N, CA, C and O atoms as a CHARMM CRD file, in Angstrom:
* protein
*
  232
    1    1 MET  N    -55.85900  40.32200 -11.61900 PROA 1      0.00000
    2    1 MET  CA   -54.16700  40.56600 -10.93600 PROA 1      0.00000
    3    1 MET  C    -53.87600  40.26900  -9.75200 PROA 1      0.00000
    4    1 MET  O    -53.04000  39.53600  -9.22500 PROA 1      0.00000
    5    2 LYS  N    -55.15600  41.33400  -9.19400 PROA 2      0.00000
    6    2 LYS  CA   -55.01300  41.92900  -8.32400 PROA 2      0.00000
    7    2 LYS  C    -54.72900  40.49200  -7.02000 PROA 2      0.00000
    8    2 LYS  O    -53.98800  40.22200  -6.07400 PROA 2      0.00000
    9    3 LYS  N    -56.34700  39.68500  -8.09800 PROA 3      0.00000
   10    3 LYS  CA   -56.44700  38.22900  -6.76900 PROA 3      0.00000
   11    3 LYS  C    -54.92200  37.66600  -6.82700 PROA 3      0.00000
   12    3 LYS  O    -54.45600  37.48000  -5.70300 PROA 3      0.00000
   13    4 LEU  N    -53.93900  37.31700  -8.04300 PROA 4      0.00000
   14    4 LEU  CA   -53.23700  36.65100  -7.44900 PROA 4      0.00000
   15    4 LEU  C    -51.88300  37.60100  -6.81300 PROA 4      0.00000
   16    4 LEU  O    -50.79400  37.07800  -6.57800 PROA 4      0.00000
   17    5 THR  N    -52.08000  38.62300  -6.65700 PROA 5      0.00000
   18    5 THR  CA   -50.91800  39.31400  -6.09100 PROA 5      0.00000
   19    5 THR  C    -51.45600  39.33700  -4.86100 PROA 5      0.00000
   20    5 THR  O    -50.68200  39.68800  -3.97100 PROA 5      0.00000
   21    6 PHE  N    -52.50500  39.07800  -4.56300 PROA 6      0.00000
   22    6 PHE  CA   -53.12300  39.26000  -3.16800 PROA 6      0.00000
   23    6 PHE  C    -53.01800  37.62400  -2.01600 PROA 6      0.00000
   24    6 PHE  O    -53.04600  37.41100  -0.80400 PROA 6      0.00000
   25    7 VAL  N    -52.91000  36.89500  -3.11200 PROA 7      0.00000
   26    7 VAL  CA   -52.51600  35.43300  -2.62900 PROA 7      0.00000
   27    7 VAL  C    -50.97000  35.11100  -2.90200 PROA 7      0.00000
   28    7 VAL  O    -50.66100  33.92400  -2.79800 PROA 7      0.00000
   29    8 LEU  N    -50.17600  35.83000  -3.16600 PROA 8      0.00000
   30    8 LEU  CA   -48.71000  35.79100  -3.64700 PROA 8      0.00000
   31    8 LEU  C    -48.51200  36.55200  -1.92700 PROA 8      0.00000
   32    8 LEU  O    -47.72000  36.16400  -1.06800 PROA 8      0.00000
   33    9 VAL  N    -49.22500  37.38800  -1.84600 PROA 9      0.00000
   34    9 VAL  CA   -48.93700  38.28000  -0.52900 PROA 9      0.00000
   35    9 VAL  C    -49.10900  37.45400   0.56600 PROA 9      0.00000
   36    9 VAL  O    -48.16700  37.37700   1.35400 PROA 9      0.00000
   37   10 VAL  N    -50.29000  36.71000   0.81700 PROA 10     0.00000
   38   10 VAL  CA   -50.89700  35.47800   1.46800 PROA 10     0.00000
   39   10 VAL  C    -49.61300  34.43300   1.84500 PROA 10     0.00000
   40   10 VAL  O    -49.23800  34.24400   3.00200 PROA 10     0.00000
   41   11 LEU  N    -48.94700  33.72300   0.52700 PROA 11     0.00000
   42   11 LEU  CA   -48.34300  31.97300   1.13700 PROA 11     0.00000
   43   11 LEU  C    -47.07800  33.60400   1.34600 PROA 11     0.00000
   44   11 LEU  O    -46.39500  33.36700   2.34200 PROA 11     0.00000
   45   12 LEU  N    -46.72400  34.81400   0.80900 PROA 12     0.00000
   46   12 LEU  CA   -45.52100  35.14900   0.92300 PROA 12     0.00000
   47   12 LEU  C    -45.43900  35.10800   3.05700 PROA 12     0.00000
   48   12 LEU  O    -44.54500  34.53400   3.67900 PROA 12     0.00000
   49   13 ILE  N    -46.44300  35.75900   3.60800 PROA 13     0.00000
   50   13 ILE  CA   -46.84700  36.45800   5.06500 PROA 13     0.00000
   51   13 ILE  C    -46.87800  34.73500   5.72000 PROA 13     0.00000
   52   13 ILE  O    -46.23400  34.50400   6.74400 PROA 13     0.00000
   53   14 GLY  N    -47.62800  33.66600   5.06900 PROA 14     0.00000
   54   14 GLY  CA   -47.76400  32.58700   5.24000 PROA 14     0.00000
   55   14 GLY  C    -46.39600  31.69400   5.80600 PROA 14     0.00000
   56   14 GLY  O    -46.29500  30.85000   6.69700 PROA 14     0.00000
   57   15 ALA  N    -45.42900  32.27600   4.88000 PROA 15     0.00000
   58   15 ALA  CA   -44.42100  31.23100   4.74900 PROA 15     0.00000
   59   15 ALA  C    -43.41700  31.83900   5.86900 PROA 15     0.00000
   60   15 ALA  O    -42.67100  31.18200   6.59600 PROA 15     0.00000
   61   16 ALA  N    -43.56200  33.15500   5.84100 PROA 16     0.00000
   62   16 ALA  CA   -42.01700  33.84300   6.95500 PROA 16     0.00000
   63   16 ALA  C    -43.24100  33.75700   8.34100 PROA 16     0.00000
   64   16 ALA  O    -42.67300  34.16700   9.35300 PROA 16     0.00000
   65   17 LEU  N    -44.32400  33.45600   8.56400 PROA 17     0.00000
   66   17 LEU  CA   -44.65300  32.42800   9.79000 PROA 17     0.00000
   67   17 LEU  C    -43.92300  32.11800  10.46200 PROA 17     0.00000
   68   17 LEU  O    -43.22900  32.48300  11.41100 PROA 17     0.00000
   69   18 TRP  N    -44.34200  30.64100   9.29800 PROA 18     0.00000
   70   18 TRP  CA   -44.23200  29.69700   9.19600 PROA 18     0.00000
   71   18 TRP  C    -42.74100  29.58100   9.69000 PROA 18     0.00000
   72   18 TRP  O    -42.62600  28.97900  10.75800 PROA 18     0.00000
   73   19 ILE  N    -41.59000  30.03800   9.12400 PROA 19     0.00000
   74   19 ILE  CA   -39.96800  30.43500   9.55400 PROA 19     0.00000
   75   19 ILE  C    -40.05000  31.11700  10.80900 PROA 19     0.00000
   76   19 ILE  O    -39.13600  30.95300  11.61700 PROA 19     0.00000
   77   20 MET  N    -40.53800  31.49200  10.94700 PROA 20     0.00000
   78   20 MET  CA   -40.40100  32.27300  12.55700 PROA 20     0.00000
   79   20 MET  C    -40.91100  31.45900  13.26500 PROA 20     0.00000
   80   20 MET  O    -40.51700  31.85500  14.36200 PROA 20     0.00000
   81   21 ASP  N    -41.73500  30.27100  13.52900 PROA 21     0.00000
   82   21 ASP  CA   -41.93400  29.64000  14.24600 PROA 21     0.00000
   83   21 ASP  C    -40.66200  28.09400  14.79000 PROA 21     0.00000
   84   21 ASP  O    -40.20400  27.62500  15.83200 PROA 21     0.00000
   85   22 LEU  N    -40.55700  27.76100  12.82700 PROA 22     0.00000
   86   22 LEU  CA   -39.25900  26.71100  13.24600 PROA 22     0.00000
   87   22 LEU  C    -38.01100  26.94000  13.77000 PROA 22     0.00000
   88   22 LEU  O    -37.29200  26.14400  14.37400 PROA 22     0.00000
   89   23 ARG  N    -37.68500  28.80600  13.31700 PROA 23     0.00000
   90   23 ARG  CA   -36.21100  29.20900  13.65800 PROA 23     0.00000
   91   23 ARG  C    -36.63200  29.37900  15.86600 PROA 23     0.00000
   92   23 ARG  O    -35.81900  29.55600  16.77300 PROA 23     0.00000
   93   24 ARG  N    -37.72300  29.26600  15.91900 PROA 24     0.00000
   94   24 ARG  CA   -38.66300  29.55200  17.87100 PROA 24     0.00000
   95   24 ARG  C    -38.32600  28.16700  18.29500 PROA 24     0.00000
   96   24 ARG  O    -37.59000  28.12100  19.28100 PROA 24     0.00000
   97   25 ARG  N    -38.65300  27.14100  17.83800 PROA 25     0.00000
   98   25 ARG  CA   -38.95600  26.06100  18.35200 PROA 25     0.00000
   99   25 ARG  C    -36.95500  25.07000  17.84300 PROA 25     0.00000
  100   25 ARG  O    -36.42200  24.01300  18.18300 PROA 25     0.00000
  101   26 LEU  N    -36.71500  25.78200  17.28400 PROA 26     0.00000
  102   26 LEU  CA   -34.87500  24.87600  16.65100 PROA 26     0.00000
  103   26 LEU  C    -34.42300  25.55700  18.34700 PROA 26     0.00000
  104   26 LEU  O    -34.23900  24.82700  19.32200 PROA 26     0.00000
  105   27 HSD  N    -34.34200  26.69400  18.36800 PROA 27     0.00000
  106   27 HSD  CA   -33.92600  27.74100  19.84300 PROA 27     0.00000
  107   27 HSD  C    -34.51700  27.37700  20.93700 PROA 27     0.00000
  108   27 HSD  O    -33.77900  27.54900  21.90700 PROA 27     0.00000
  109   28 SER  N    -35.86500  26.80800  21.28200 PROA 28     0.00000
  110   28 SER  CA   -36.37400  26.12400  22.16300 PROA 28     0.00000
  111   28 SER  C    -36.03000  24.34000  22.30500 PROA 28     0.00000
  112   28 SER  O    -36.26500  23.69800  23.32900 PROA 28     0.00000
  113   29 SER  N    -35.43900  23.76300  21.04800 PROA 29     0.00000
  114   29 SER  CA   -34.57800  22.18400  20.94400 PROA 29     0.00000
  115   29 SER  C    -33.54300  22.50900  21.58700 PROA 29     0.00000
  116   29 SER  O    -33.54700  21.83700  22.61900 PROA 29     0.00000
  117   30 GLN  N    -31.96200  23.68300  21.52300 PROA 30     0.00000
  118   30 GLN  CA   -30.86900  23.67900  21.71800 PROA 30     0.00000
  119   30 GLN  C    -30.84600  24.21100  22.75800 PROA 30     0.00000
  120   30 GLN  O    -29.78700  24.06900  23.36900 PROA 30     0.00000
  121   31 MET  N    -31.74600  24.89600  23.32100 PROA 31     0.00000
  122   31 MET  CA   -31.89900  25.22000  24.66100 PROA 31     0.00000
  123   31 MET  C    -31.79900  24.07600  25.77300 PROA 31     0.00000
  124   31 MET  O    -31.09800  23.94500  26.77700 PROA 31     0.00000
  125   32 ARG  N    -33.15300  23.02400  24.95300 PROA 32     0.00000
  126   32 ARG  CA   -33.33200  21.95900  25.73800 PROA 32     0.00000
  127   32 ARG  C    -31.44900  20.83100  26.05300 PROA 32     0.00000
  128   32 ARG  O    -30.85200  20.32200  27.00200 PROA 32     0.00000
  129   33 GLY  N    -31.27700  20.98200  24.66100 PROA 33     0.00000
  130   33 GLY  CA   -30.24700  20.02800  24.52700 PROA 33     0.00000
  131   33 GLY  C    -29.35700  21.10800  25.42000 PROA 33     0.00000
  132   33 GLY  O    -28.61300  20.22100  25.83900 PROA 33     0.00000
  133   34 ASP  N    -28.98500  21.95000  25.86600 PROA 34     0.00000
  134   34 ASP  CA   -27.56100  23.02400  26.56300 PROA 34     0.00000
  135   34 ASP  C    -28.31800  22.33900  28.28200 PROA 34     0.00000
  136   34 ASP  O    -27.61900  22.18000  29.28300 PROA 34     0.00000
  137   35 MET  N    -29.67900  22.06900  28.23100 PROA 35     0.00000
  138   35 MET  CA   -30.34900  21.52300  29.75500 PROA 35     0.00000
  139   35 MET  C    -29.65100  20.30900  30.30700 PROA 35     0.00000
  140   35 MET  O    -29.01200  19.98700  31.30900 PROA 35     0.00000
  141   36 TYR  N    -30.13400  19.72300  29.02700 PROA 36     0.00000
  142   36 TYR  CA   -29.53100  18.18100  29.56300 PROA 36     0.00000
  143   36 TYR  C    -28.46500  17.21700  29.43200 PROA 36     0.00000
  144   36 TYR  O    -28.29100  16.08900  29.89200 PROA 36     0.00000
  145   37 ARG  N    -27.52800  18.28900  28.36300 PROA 37     0.00000
  146   37 ARG  CA   -26.02500  18.31500  28.54800 PROA 37     0.00000
  147   37 ARG  C    -25.50100  18.56400  30.40700 PROA 37     0.00000
  148   37 ARG  O    -25.04200  17.81500  31.27000 PROA 37     0.00000
  149   38 ASP  N    -25.80400  19.71500  30.35900 PROA 38     0.00000
  150   38 ASP  CA   -25.31200  20.26500  32.27000 PROA 38     0.00000
  151   38 ASP  C    -25.54200  19.29300  32.94400 PROA 38     0.00000
  152   38 ASP  O    -24.70900  18.57700  33.50000 PROA 38     0.00000
  153   39 ILE  N    -27.45000  19.11800  32.95300 PROA 39     0.00000
  154   39 ILE  CA   -27.52000  17.67100  34.01000 PROA 39     0.00000
  155   39 ILE  C    -26.83500  16.57500  34.02000 PROA 39     0.00000
  156   39 ILE  O    -26.48600  16.01700  35.06100 PROA 39     0.00000
  157   40 SER  N    -26.47000  15.99000  32.37900 PROA 40     0.00000
  158   40 SER  CA   -25.55900  14.40500  32.39800 PROA 40     0.00000
  159   40 SER  C    -24.34200  14.97500  32.98700 PROA 40     0.00000
  160   40 SER  O    -24.10600  14.26700  33.96600 PROA 40     0.00000
  161   41 ALA  N    -23.44200  15.89500  32.89600 PROA 41     0.00000
  162   41 ALA  CA   -22.11100  16.28700  32.97200 PROA 41     0.00000
  163   41 ALA  C    -22.45600  16.68100  34.65400 PROA 41     0.00000
  164   41 ALA  O    -21.48500  16.66200  35.41000 PROA 41     0.00000
  165   42 ARG  N    -23.30900  16.90300  35.02100 PROA 42     0.00000
  166   42 ARG  CA   -23.68400  17.10000  36.54500 PROA 42     0.00000
  167   42 ARG  C    -23.42900  16.05700  37.63700 PROA 42     0.00000
  168   42 ARG  O    -22.70500  16.19900  38.62300 PROA 42     0.00000
  169   43 LEU  N    -24.33900  14.70200  37.20000 PROA 43     0.00000
  170   43 LEU  CA   -24.26500  13.38800  36.92100 PROA 43     0.00000
  171   43 LEU  C    -23.30800  12.51100  36.76500 PROA 43     0.00000
  172   43 LEU  O    -23.02700  11.56000  37.49400 PROA 43     0.00000
  173   44 ASP  N    -22.82600  12.85200  35.81600 PROA 44     0.00000
  174   44 ASP  CA   -21.39100  12.30000  35.80100 PROA 44     0.00000
  175   44 ASP  C    -20.28900  12.75200  36.91200 PROA 44     0.00000
  176   44 ASP  O    -19.63700  11.90000  37.51500 PROA 44     0.00000
  177   45 ARG  N    -20.13100  14.07600  37.13200 PROA 45     0.00000
  178   45 ARG  CA   -19.65800  14.31100  38.50500 PROA 45     0.00000
  179   45 ARG  C    -19.76800  13.90200  39.77700 PROA 45     0.00000
  180   45 ARG  O    -19.04700  14.13200  40.74800 PROA 45     0.00000
  181   46 ARG  N    -20.89000  13.17900  39.65000 PROA 46     0.00000
  182   46 ARG  CA   -21.45100  12.89500  40.86000 PROA 46     0.00000
  183   46 ARG  C    -21.26500  11.24700  41.04200 PROA 46     0.00000
  184   46 ARG  O    -21.30400  10.77100  42.17700 PROA 46     0.00000
  185   47 LEU  N    -21.07200  10.43400  39.92600 PROA 47     0.00000
  186   47 LEU  CA   -20.70500   9.32600  39.67000 PROA 47     0.00000
  187   47 LEU  C    -19.05200   9.14300  40.23800 PROA 47     0.00000
  188   47 LEU  O    -18.57000   8.65600  41.26100 PROA 47     0.00000
  189   48 VAL  N    -18.49100   9.77400  39.05800 PROA 48     0.00000
  190   48 VAL  CA   -16.70500   9.69700  39.88200 PROA 48     0.00000
  191   48 VAL  C    -16.80100  10.15200  40.81400 PROA 48     0.00000
  192   48 VAL  O    -15.99300   9.73900  41.64600 PROA 48     0.00000
  193   49 GLU  N    -17.78000  11.23600  41.28700 PROA 49     0.00000
  194   49 GLU  CA   -17.00900  11.42900  43.44200 PROA 49     0.00000
  195   49 GLU  C    -17.12700  10.18800  44.23300 PROA 49     0.00000
  196   49 GLU  O    -16.34900   9.70100  45.05300 PROA 49     0.00000
  197   50 GLN  N    -18.54400   9.69400  43.70300 PROA 50     0.00000
  198   50 GLN  CA   -18.98500   8.23200  44.29300 PROA 50     0.00000
  199   50 GLN  C    -18.32400   7.10000  44.34700 PROA 50     0.00000
  200   50 GLN  O    -18.54900   6.38700  45.32500 PROA 50     0.00000
  201   51 ALA  N    -17.22400   6.57800  43.20400 PROA 51     0.00000
  202   51 ALA  CA   -16.84700   6.19900  42.13900 PROA 51     0.00000
  203   51 ALA  C    -15.24500   5.81200  43.57400 PROA 51     0.00000
  204   51 ALA  O    -14.98300   4.70900  44.05300 PROA 51     0.00000
  205   52 GLU  N    -14.49200   7.20000  43.88400 PROA 52     0.00000
  206   52 GLU  CA   -13.13500   7.77800  44.15900 PROA 52     0.00000
  207   52 GLU  C    -12.88800   6.86000  45.24800 PROA 52     0.00000
  208   52 GLU  O    -13.99000   6.64900  45.75500 PROA 52     0.00000
  209   53 PRO  N    -12.09500   6.28000  45.79400 PROA 53     0.00000
  210   53 PRO  CA   -12.06200   5.28600  46.86800 PROA 53     0.00000
  211   53 PRO  C    -11.81200   6.55000  48.46200 PROA 53     0.00000
  212   53 PRO  O    -10.88700   7.36100  48.41500 PROA 53     0.00000
  213   54 PRO  N    -12.54600   6.50900  49.42600 PROA 54     0.00000
  214   54 PRO  CA   -12.09000   7.48100  50.27500 PROA 54     0.00000
  215   54 PRO  C    -10.01000   7.91600  50.57200 PROA 54     0.00000
  216   54 PRO  O     -9.07600   7.26200  50.11000 PROA 54     0.00000
  217   55 ASP  N     -9.97500   8.40500  50.91500 PROA 55     0.00000
  218   55 ASP  CA    -8.78400   9.22300  51.04400 PROA 55     0.00000
  219   55 ASP  C     -8.21600   7.72300  52.52900 PROA 55     0.00000
  220   55 ASP  O     -8.73700   7.24400  53.53700 PROA 55     0.00000
  221   56 GLN  N     -6.88000   7.54300  51.74300 PROA 56     0.00000
  222   56 GLN  CA    -6.85600   6.28400  53.39400 PROA 56     0.00000
  223   56 GLN  C     -5.50400   7.36900  53.93400 PROA 56     0.00000
  224   56 GLN  O     -4.68500   8.11700  53.40000 PROA 56     0.00000
  225   57 PRO  N     -5.93400   6.83600  55.55800 PROA 57     0.00000
  226   57 PRO  CA    -5.46800   7.89600  56.06800 PROA 57     0.00000
  227   57 PRO  C     -3.47000   6.95600  56.09400 PROA 57     0.00000
  228   57 PRO  O     -3.35300   5.73400  56.18500 PROA 57     0.00000
  229   58 HSD  N     -2.22000   7.94100  55.99000 PROA 58     0.00000
  230   58 HSD  CA    -1.29600   7.41100  56.58000 PROA 58     0.00000
  231   58 HSD  C     -0.63700   6.94900  57.14600 PROA 58     0.00000
  232   58 HSD  O      0.54400   6.90100  56.80400 PROA 58     0.00000
C-alpha cells in the first residue's frame, strides 16, 4: 500500500510539473505572438506611409 501511495504521489508531482511547464510555454508563445503582431503592425504602417504620394503644392 505504501508503494502504491508513493507511486501516485510521484505521478501527481510529475503531472503538476508538466502542467507548470506547459503553462510557461504557452505564456512564452503568447508573448512572442504579441511581439510579432507589433512588428507586423509597425511594418504595415511604414509601407502605407511609403505608398502614400507626397503632398502636392497648391
